[in-house]
C-alpha positions in Angstrom: 100.5 68.6 0.0 98.1 65.7 0.5 96.6 64.1 -2.5 93.0 63.0 -2.4 91.8 59.6 -3.3 88.9 60.2 -5.6 85.6 58.7 -4.7 82.4 58.1 -6.7 80.0 60.7 -5.1 77.0 59.2 -6.7 77.7 55.7 -5.2 78.4 57.4 -1.8 75.0 59.1 -1.9 73.0 56.2 -3.2 74.5 53.8 -0.5 74.1 56.3 2.3 71.3 55.1 4.7 70.9 58.6 6.1 69.8 60.1 2.8 66.1 60.0 2.1 64.6 57.9 -0.8 63.2 61.1 -2.4 66.6 62.6 -2.9 68.0 59.3 -4.1 65.2 58.9 -6.5 65.7 62.5 -7.9 69.4 61.9 -8.3 69.6 61.5 -12.0 72.1 62.8 -14.7 71.2 66.1 -16.2 72.7 65.0 -19.6 74.4 61.7 -20.5 76.2 60.6 -17.3 76.8 64.2 -15.9 75.2 64.4 -12.5 74.4 67.8 -10.8 77.0 67.1 -8.1 80.1 69.1 -7.0 82.7 67.2 -4.9 85.5 68.8 -2.7 88.3 67.1 -0.8 90.0 68.5 2.2 91.0 68.1 5.9 87.9 68.8 8.0 87.9 66.1 10.7 91.6 65.5 11.2 91.4 61.9 9.8 94.1 60.1 8.0 92.4 60.6 4.6 90.9 63.8 3.2 87.2 64.3 3.9 84.7 64.5 1.1 82.1 67.3 0.7 79.3 66.5 -1.8 76.9 69.2 -3.0 73.8 68.1 -4.9 72.1 70.7 -7.1 69.1 70.9 -9.4 69.9 70.5 -13.1 67.9 73.5 -14.4 69.2 76.3 -12.2 72.0 74.7 -10.3 70.4 75.5 -6.9 71.8 73.4 -4.1 69.4 70.9 -2.5 71.7 68.9 -0.3 75.2 69.0 1.3 76.9 66.0 2.7 80.3 65.4 4.4 81.9 62.0 4.4 84.8 60.9 6.7 86.8 57.8 6.0 86.7 55.3 8.9 88.0 51.7 8.5 88.3 52.0 4.7 84.6 53.1 4.4 83.2 56.6 4.1 80.7 57.6 6.8 78.3 60.4 6.6 79.3 62.9 9.4 77.2 65.9 8.4 74.3 66.6 6.1 71.7 69.3 5.4 68.9 68.9 2.8 67.6 72.4 2.5 66.7 74.4 -0.6 69.5 76.7 -1.8 72.3 75.2 0.3 76.0 74.8 -0.6 79.1 73.9 1.4 82.8 74.6 0.9 86.0 73.9 2.7 88.0 76.9 4.0 91.2 76.4 5.9 89.8 73.3 7.7 86.4 74.8 8.4 83.1 73.7 6.8 81.4 76.7 5.4 77.7 76.2 4.7 75.8 79.0 2.8 72.0 79.0 2.7 70.1 81.4 0.5 67.3 83.1 2.3 64.1 83.9 0.5 61.3 86.2 1.5 57.8 85.6 0.2 57.7 86.2 -3.5 61.4 86.1 -4.1 62.3 84.4 -7.4 64.9 81.6 -7.2 67.5 83.8 -8.9 67.1 86.7 -6.4 67.1 85.6 -2.8 66.7 88.3 -0.1 69.9 87.3 1.6 72.0 84.5 2.9 73.2 82.8 6.1 76.9 81.7 6.1 77.5 79.2 8.9 81.0 78.0 9.9 81.3 74.6 11.4 84.4 73.0 13.1 85.0 69.4 13.9 85.0 68.9 17.7 85.5 65.4 19.0 83.3 63.3 16.8 80.9 65.8 15.2 80.7 69.3 13.6 79.7 72.2 15.9 78.6 75.6 14.8 81.5 78.1 15.3 80.3 81.2 13.6 77.2 82.6 11.8 76.9 85.6 9.5 73.7 86.9 7.8 73.8 89.1 4.7 70.9 91.0 3.3 71.0 91.7 -0.4 70.3 95.0 -2.0 67.0 95.3 -3.8 68.4 97.9 -6.2 70.7 95.5 -8.0 69.0 93.5 -10.8 65.9 95.6 -10.8 67.1 98.3 -13.2 67.8 101.0 -10.6 71.6 100.9 -10.7 73.7 100.0 -13.8 76.8 98.9 -11.8 79.4 100.9 -13.8 81.9 102.9 -11.7 82.8 106.5 -12.5 86.1 106.9 -14.4 89.0 107.8 -12.0 90.1 111.4 -12.1 93.8 111.9 -12.9 96.0 114.3 -11.0 
């Protein structure tokens, strides 16, 4: 089991020349010194050190606004992947980078997207390449009062 050297995700983001000034300017704590940032560590690029995945969210509704992957090279972390879309979030799954993007139709409230795209990326050479893509459409019945979600009691026998 490999232990991950912890990094300061806020310092990584603020010093990253690839990230726009708008996002850097909006990157503020929600309360006290708690930033809306999730950080994951894992082996994505086959480097000597674990890679770092940073997800930046909004404070109010925790909707992802940016995902970044950093790889350690020569004792410095280098941005090797980023996407700054609304409602985006990335995770590490068995060495793959899994990026989920909520899909909204016109008029969809933030809490109820129409669906999602789940894109799997793999490290190939010196960059991530798309390996797989899945689109899921969400039911309109759920959350609108049409179905209560309770299952019928099992019948004994």
